[in-house]
N, C-alpha and C positions, 0 to 999 in steps of 0.2 A: 451211110444211108440209112441204117437201121439204128436208131437212138434207143430202144427199152428191151428188156429180156424179159424170159418166161423160161423156168425151168421145172420139170416134174418128172417124177418115176414111180413106177410100181413093178411089183410082182403079182403077173396074170397066171392062175392054174390051167391054163392049156398052151399046146407047144406052138412056138414060135410061127410056124406055117398058118394054122387057124387065125393068131393075131394079124400076120402078113396080108392074109385073104381077105380079111374083114376090112383092113385099113386102105387096101388099094382098090376097093371097090367106093367110087366117091357118093354113092347113094348111100351108104352106110352111114356116113361122117353126120349128118344131121342127128342122127340118134344118141351120139354121146358127145357132140361139141358144141356147148352151152352159146347161143347165140345165132349158130349157123340155122340159117332158114333154110337152105336149098341147094345143092350142086345141080347144074344142070346144064345142057348141051355136051353132055358126056359121050367121050369118043366109046369106040367098041373097046371091049376089055380081051385081054389084060392090060392095064395101066402100063407104060414103058416110058424111058427117058423121052423126053421132048413133047409129050400127050399134054393137051388144055382143055380144061373146062372152067365153066363158069360157075361163080357162086354169089348168093346173097346173106349179108352177115348184119346182124344187129346189134348192137350196143348203144348203151345210155339213150335210148329211144331213135337213135339214128340209126337207116337201112343203107349199107354201105354195098355196091356191087363190085366186082372184079373178076381176074382171071388166076387161074392157077397153071401152072406152067411145072411138069415134072423134072427134076435135076440130076436125080438119082433113082434107081429102083434095082436091090439086089436081094434075089427070092428069100424070103424068110429072116431078111436081118435090117434091112434099110429100105427107107419112103422118104424121099426129102424133094419138098417143091416151094416154091416162091409164088408168092401171090401180088400181082399188079393191080393197081385202080385204088378202089375207094381205100382199104387197109394193104398196104406194102410189107411183105414180112417172107421171112428165110423160117420153114419148118424142116427140122433136123427130126428123124422118127428112127431110134434102133432098137431091134428086139434081139436079144440074147436067151439061146437056151441056158436056165440054171435050176438043177435038181426036177426036171421034169416039170419047171415050168416055163415063161416067158419073162424077162428081167426085159419091160416097155421103159425107153427113157424119151423123152421130147424136150427138145429145146427150140424157142421162137425167139427170132429177131424180128422188130418190128417199129413202124415208124406210126405215132398215133397221127390220125388224122386232125389238120386242124380244127376242123369243127367239134373234135371231140376236147382239145385243148383250151378252145376258148367256151366250151361249156363248164366244165370243171379243171381243176388243175391236173398235171401231169402224175402226180404221187398217188391219185384217186383211180387214175386210169393203168397204172402199174400195178396197184394193187388189186383190181377188178381183174385185169390179164392174168395176175399169177393164179388168183383164184380159179379162173375159169381153166388155167391150164392143169390146175390139179382136178379139178372135176371131169376134165378129158378125159385123164387116166384111169380116174376112180370107175368112171363111166363104163371106160371100153372094158376095164376087169370083170365090173358087175354082169354088163351084158353078156360078154363071151362066155364067163363063168356058168351063170345059169343057162347058156345053151349046151354046155357040157354032157 
């Protein structure tokens, strides 16, 4: 199902629980994920396995909507989910304590929507998504470290 991949990682100067708590509140993610317009229909927190909510995402001028389904939640270490709808993807997010900081690792596997592929070549989409993954982890780092 998933034909493309993006990976990014960063060390963040805050403890893993702060990163985990930020990530597991879907209202926070548009602050750091390029292209994410909004998450909505958010269930009662805390997020748990099986929780679902909707998203609206824009790339290349095309707005996609879909649903997030939480696959795995392990306090302060793991938050994984699958997206369905306009953008089918699998997100694996790991947080590990490292020298008083958090090492954050992101792996995303996704199927580029046909509307994207028709508009531009897959290689361009691949590079843009890799860049967005790197911006996401850097934005997360900047925002959380500024709040400390």
